[in-house]
C-alpha positions as CSV (number, residue, x, y, z in Angstrom):
1,X,99.0,94.3,114.0
2,X,96.0,93.0,112.1
3,X,96.0,91.3,108.7
4,X,93.0,91.8,106.6
5,X,92.5,88.9,104.2
6,X,90.0,88.1,101.4
7,X,87.1,85.9,102.3
8,X,86.3,85.0,98.7
9,X,87.6,85.1,95.1
10,X,86.7,88.6,93.8
11,X,87.9,91.6,91.7
12,X,89.1,94.7,93.6
13,X,86.6,97.3,92.4
14,X,87.7,100.3,94.4
15,X,90.4,101.0,96.9
16,X,89.1,103.5,99.5
17,X,92.3,104.0,101.7
18,X,96.0,104.4,101.1
19,X,99.0,103.4,103.1
20,X,99.4,105.8,106.1
21,X,95.7,106.4,106.5
22,X,94.3,106.2,110.0
23,X,91.3,103.8,110.2
24,X,88.7,102.9,112.8
25,X,87.1,99.5,113.4
26,X,84.4,99.2,110.8
27,X,85.8,101.6,108.2
28,X,85.8,100.4,104.6
29,X,89.2,99.6,103.2
30,X,88.4,98.3,99.7
31,X,85.3,97.3,97.8
32,X,85.3,93.9,96.1
33,X,83.1,92.9,93.2
34,X,81.9,89.3,92.8
35,X,79.0,88.0,90.8
36,X,77.8,91.6,90.2
37,X,77.7,92.3,94.0
38,X,79.8,95.0,95.7
39,X,81.3,93.7,99.0
40,X,83.0,96.1,101.3
41,X,86.1,94.9,103.2
42,X,86.1,96.5,106.6
43,X,88.9,97.3,109.1
44,X,88.6,95.0,112.1
45,X,90.6,97.2,114.4
46,X,91.6,100.8,114.9
47,X,95.1,101.8,113.6
48,X,97.1,102.9,110.6
49,X,97.2,101.2,107.2
50,X,100.8,100.0,107.2
51,X,100.6,98.0,104.0
52,X,98.1,97.9,101.2
53,X,98.6,94.8,99.0
54,X,95.9,95.3,96.4
55,X,95.1,97.7,93.6
56,X,91.9,98.5,91.7
57,X,91.4,95.8,89.0
58,X,93.3,93.1,90.8
59,X,91.8,89.6,91.1
60,X,92.2,88.1,94.5
61,X,91.8,84.6,95.9
62,X,90.3,83.5,99.2
63,X,92.9,84.1,101.9
64,X,95.0,86.7,100.0
65,X,96.4,89.5,102.1
66,X,94.6,92.8,101.4
67,X,96.1,95.1,104.0
68,X,98.0,95.2,107.3
69,X,96.8,97.6,110.0
70,X,99.1,98.5,112.9
């Protein structure tokens, strides 16, 4: 199981995956927006998105849980 966490304070601009989706290492899970820059959040392992803890428009803090991949 891998937890994907936010590395910065940002807005969730776009959610690319949904719970139950199969992802590979390097796939984009969500796209964050901070200071007018788009920052993709990537899967760090192969697996299935077991939990997705953010929605488009959410404001997240550094360290917040974005997704769990099993």
